Structures are given as C-alpha cells and as structure tokens.
N, C-alpha and C positions, 0 to 999 in steps of 0.2 A: 514663574514672577522675576522678571528684569529690573530691580536697579541703578537707575542713573545720579551720575555722582559728577558734575561740569563744574567748575571752576573761568569762573568769570575773567576773562581776557581782552588785556590791555596793549596799546604800541604809542609807543614815544615818537617822538614830532612823525604825526599824520598829515596830510596832504588834504587844505580845504576840500570842505564841498561845496560844489555849484554855488550857494550865496552865501562862502565867505564864512563859515559858521565849522571851524578848525572840532570843534564836538560832534559835530552833525557827519562828519569823518569818518572819525574814531568809532562811534556808537555804531557806524554800520559794521563796521567790520570786526568787533568784537562781537557783534550778532549774529554775526555771521559765522566767525573761526565758532561760535557756541555751539552752536548747529550744528555744523562741520562734527565734531569735537563728538556733535547724541548719534548721529546717522552710523559713524564710524562705536562709536562705543555695543553701542545695538545690534552693525551688523555679526560683530564680533563673540557681543552674547547670544545670542544664537546660533550663532555658529557652536561654541561649545554645547553650547545645550544638544542639537543634535547629531553632536560627532558620540553620544553618550549614546542616540536609540541605534545604527548603526551597527550592521551585525558582522560580522568575522565574514571577507571572505571566501565562498563558493572556495572548498564546497559542503562548510558550515557543519564539519566535522566535526564531534566530540574528543576524542582520540586516536592522533592520528593511525590513517590503517585501514579504517571503519565504512571509510569512502569503497574500501577495495575487496572491502574480507562484503558487503554488503552484498554490493554486483553478483560476486560471486556464489548466494545462493540465490541470488532471485533471478537471476538467467540463467545457471542448473535449475530448479526449480519451476520454471518457462517451460524449461523447453522437453521436459520431462509428462508424464500423464500426471493432469496436477487435478480435481477437482475448482470451482468455482469462489472464490472468495465474497462473503453476503458484501454490500459495502457501508463505508461509514455512515451515522443517518448525523444530517443536519439538524442543532441546537436550533433554537429560538433564542439563544441570549446572545447579545452583538459586544460588544466595547461599550461605553458610555462616550466615547471620545472619537473620530472619524482612525479608521486606522492606517498609520503611515505605511511605506516599499513595502519598510523594514518589517511593521508587524510580524510576530509569530501567529498561528495557527496553532488552536486544543485540543488535540486527540487527546480521549478518555480510551479507555482498552478494558472494560468486566471481562475474563476468562471464567466461564460459569459451563465449562466443560470438568471433566474426571479425571486431568495429565496437565502437566507442565509444557505451555505453546513456545514458542521461538518466534518472534513475528522484525523481521526485520524490510525496511522502509528506503527502496531505492532514487531516490527524488533530489534536492536542493539541499536537504536536512537530512544526511544519511543517519538510518537512524536500527539501531537492530539492539532487542531487549528477548529476555524470557517471567513470562507472566507463572507464577503459577497456581494450582486449580481455584478456584470459589476467590483469586483476586481481582485486585485491580490496578490500574499506575494511566496518569497523565502526565503526556509528555508535550513539547512545543517545538514543532518545525515551523521553517520557512514557508510562505506561499507559493501553488505549485501543482504538481503532474509528479505522481508519487503512482510508481511500481511496487505492489506488493506482497509480499511473498510469508505463505504464516510455515510454520514445519511442525508435525503434531506426531512424529515418529516417539514418544514416553506413553503416547496413550494406549491402553488395556484392551486390547480386545481378540478373539482369530482373526478377523479380518484384518489386517492394519491401511488403517486410509487413506488415499495420496495426502500428500500437503497442499493447501490451497493457493490458489495465485489472484490475486485482481486488481483493476487501476483503477486510481479519483483522484481528485484535483481539491487539494485543501481552498478559503482565500483567509487572507491574515484578515485578527480581527472575528471572526469564526473559530465555534467551537463544535465536535462535532462524537461523535459514540461511537461506539463499532461491540455489540455484544455479541457473545461467542455461546450458545449450548453444546450438548456432546451432540445433540443430533446434523451442528454447519461441516463434524466435521466428522462425524461418520455413520454421512447417508450411503448408504449401501443397498447391490439390491440383489439377486441372483439368476446363476444364470443352468438350467440344468435341461441336461443326456440325458435319451434315452437310444440305448444301443440293441438296434438290432441284424450287426452286420453276417454274425452267426461268428464272429470269433474279437477278436479286441479293439477298442474303441481307445488310440490313445489322441486329446485332448489336450493342446496348450493355448494359454490368453496370458494375458500379462504377465508372459514370462517363468509362466510357473507353467509344468506339466504332468495331467492328469490320464492316471492308464484305468479303464470301464470294461472288463465284461459284458457277460450280458446280464443283463438291467440298466438300474438307472444315476444318475450324479452327480448331487447337482451343490455348484460353486460357487462360492460368494462374493460376493466383487463392489469395491469399494466404486461408490457415483462417477462415471466418463467415458469414456467411447475406445472400446475395442474392439482387432478382432483377434476371432477364435480360428485357427487349425484346428482338424476335425481329420485326423489320420488314420486308412483303415488298412486291411487286406484289397480292398478295390480300388483302391483311390484318394486321394487327398480332396478335401474341401477347406472351403473356408466361408464365417462370420462377421459382417458386421456385426457390435452391440449394444448398442445406447443404454448405460444401467445408468437410471439411476434413484429418489430412493423411495423401496419397499416395489421396486418393478420386477419382472420374474420373466426371464425369459425361454420359449421351450422350443425342442428342438428331436425331432425322431429321426435317429440314421438308423439304415442301408444298404445294401449293396444289392446293388441293378447288376447280376448277375452274366448275365447272354451281356450288354455294354464295358464291364467290369471298371463301375463309376461308381460315387456316392451317389445315390440319395435322399433326399432330408424334404421335413416337411416342419414350418416353423410355426411359435404361435406366439402369445401372448398370457402365463397366466397371471392368477389373483393373489 
C-alpha cells in the first residue's frame, strides 16, 4: 500500500485568468502542482518497492566462486560415463500473485536413497548442496534452464553407480519436486561372458580388466552404454553394450582356428 501526503502549494502574484479572475489562475496552478507532486511521489514509492524484489546480478552466487565450482563438476560428469537423472516434477502449487521476472522457482529434493548425495545446478543460480539419506531440502533458484549433476560416490554396493546428469527448465513462481530412490541411482545390468577359446580370455569394459579362464564370468555394470573389448590368443573383438535396469547381455566367445579370428554369439538373458 502506498500512502501519499500532499501539501497544497500556492503562488504569489498570480496572473489573472482570461476572465480577469486572479483566484482562478491561482487555483489551476495549485491543482497542477499538487498533481505533479502526487505523480512524482507515486513513482518514487513504486521504484523503492520494486528495488527490494530485484535479485543481485548474475550468476546469483550464494558464496563467491560457486559458479566456477559448479561448472567444473557438472562439465566433468557430463563428459564421462553417466546415467540419466530423473526430471523434476512440477507441482500444482502457484503463487497467489502473478510472478515477476525476478521471482524464484522453488525446488524440493527428497533423498530416499541409502547414501548422501551431492547436487549441482549449473544455470542462472549456481547451487551446490549435499543431502543426507532420508533427508529433504528446499531451495529457491532464478528461473531458466539448468544442467543438473548428481554425485553418488558415497553410495555402498559392489557396483559403483555412475553419477547422474540431466537438464531441466524452471519457471518463476512455480514449485518442483524431485524424489530419488535407491533404484534411481543404483540401476544396473549384467554382462555374462562364456569363454570357449581354449585359452585365457581378457575382457575390458568401463576401464576395468577381467581375466576369464575356461568357463563363464558375469560382470555387473551400472546403467549406461559401453564398449567391451575381448582379447584372446586368436584375436580381438569389440562389442557395444546397452545396459538398463535388470538387463543381461550374454556372449559366447571361441576361436575360429583356420581364420585366426574370434567368433562370438550374442544373446539377451533375463
């Protein structure tokens, strides 16, 4: 609410109006001055109110250096093997008043996993935060497009899950929620190899080497796309693997002796 207090202003030695009435000219000028003061006061009041709603200039850091740190982490996770992060779900909640361009979007994150997760938001409002297992946190960010990286290195298990990466767009005055379960961050499949080469088979996948004597080996892999390299006495072969939750790739490898190459048979298990 804006309250205006206007003091009437009068002028001395006012020139009479066209009908020769000096009071008429004084009345018109006095009213004009009052109106001008009212408009000026209203403009100043509105400017003062709106200035309190403006955010600091980009990149809207909470502490100096946030933008640089967040950029490094997000760019690193995006460039390496990662899983797709689930998107934020928009809420039906809206502000009672129409949002301005400087209003914030409200994000609520629920960590329903068994480990602490690190969240990194690269965008108009760079943010980095850690949320412990079973905890929730709400934060406000400027509207716009964000790259989001989730670090899950502290999660237990024999198969280290890949970090998560995704993109989202948030609108001012709207609320969004992300709930992460253990299945979201620990999605994994299997790669089963049967060695019929008559010698040792070396399997390289995701930077790890496995040696397989006669028999079979099953490798657990987080969700993602891989190139598996199979090396035997008779040659080398590469396979492309698309691993999803619960999937199983099966490969039987043997040597084609007279050709000196590796033979393979691929299949999908359950």
